[in-house]
C-alpha positions in Angstrom: -1.1 10.4 -22.9 0.4 14.0 -21.2 3.6 14.7 -20.4 4.1 16.0 -16.6 7.5 17.7 -15.1 8.6 16.3 -11.6 11.9 16.5 -9.1 13.2 13.2 -7.8 16.6 13.8 -5.9 17.8 17.2 -7.6 16.6 15.6 -11.6 14.0 16.8 -13.6 12.1 13.9 -14.8 9.0 14.1 -17.7 7.1 11.2 -16.9 3.9 10.6 -19.6 1.2 9.7 -17.7 -2.7 9.1 -18.2 -3.2 10.3 -14.4 -4.1 13.5 -13.1 -0.7 16.0 -12.7 -1.7 16.4 -8.9 -1.1 12.7 -8.1 2.1 12.2 -10.5 3.3 15.0 -8.3 2.3 13.2 -5.2 4.2 9.7 -6.3 7.0 11.9 -7.6 7.3 13.7 -3.5 7.0 10.2 -1.9 9.6 8.8 -4.1 11.9 12.0 -3.1 11.0 12.0 0.4 12.1 8.3 0.6 15.2 8.5 -1.5 16.3 11.8 1.1 16.1 9.5 3.5 18.1 6.5 2.4 20.8 9.1 1.5 21.0 10.3 4.8 21.1 7.1 6.5 23.4 5.2 4.2 25.3 7.8 2.2 25.2 5.5 -1.2 28.4 6.8 -3.8 25.4 6.9 -6.3 21.9 8.2 -6.6 21.2 5.2 -8.6 22.3 2.9 -5.6 20.1 5.5 -3.5 17.4 5.2 -6.2 17.4 0.9 -6.0 17.4 1.0 -2.1 14.6 3.5 -2.0 12.8 1.1 -4.1 13.2 -1.9 -2.5 12.2 0.0 1.0 8.5 1.6 -0.7 7.8 -2.1 -1.9 8.4 -3.2 1.3 6.1 -0.9 2.7 3.8 -1.5 0.6 3.8 -5.5 0.9 3.8 -5.2 4.6 0.3 -2.5 4.2 -1.1 -5.1 2.1 -0.5 -8.0 4.4 -1.6 -5.9 7.5 -4.8 -5.4 5.6 -5.1 -8.6 4.4 -4.9 -10.3 7.4 -7.1 -7.4 9.1 -10.0 -8.3 6.4 -9.5 -12.1 7.5 -9.6 -11.8 11.7 -13.2 -9.0 10.6 -15.0 -11.9 8.3 -13.6 -14.9 10.9 -15.6 -12.7 14.1 -18.8 -11.9 11.9 -18.6 -15.7 10.9 -18.4 -16.8 14.7 -21.5 -13.9 15.2 -23.6 -15.0 12.8 -23.1 -18.9 13.7 -23.9 -17.9 17.1 -27.2 -16.0 15.9 -28.1 -19.3 13.6 -27.8 -21.7 16.4 -30.5 -19.7 18.8 -32.8 -18.5 15.7 -35.7 -20.7 15.9 -35.4 -23.4 12.7 -38.6 -25.3 12.1 -36.7 -27.7 10.0 -34.2 -28.8 12.8 -36.8 -28.0 15.8 -39.5 -30.3 14.8 -37.6 -33.1 15.3 
């Protein structure tokens, strides 16, 4: 595991990770951007409060994206199941048709 230096909200942090440096830098950039966005909107008295609000925002965005993706997958599966049911109803079936 190597150590990667990142800049977040004006401070340098060393992160131990087994991921590519570019991946760690990308994550740090997202966090930095979100913290700056929160700071511009709410002017928190400490960077800790800004970090907590940024973290809450990021987790909310992540969970909403996951739900939206799950809803989309469920809708697509429902559509495909309906289509398959219609195809199977129209397909010849010797056991069903011999009655």
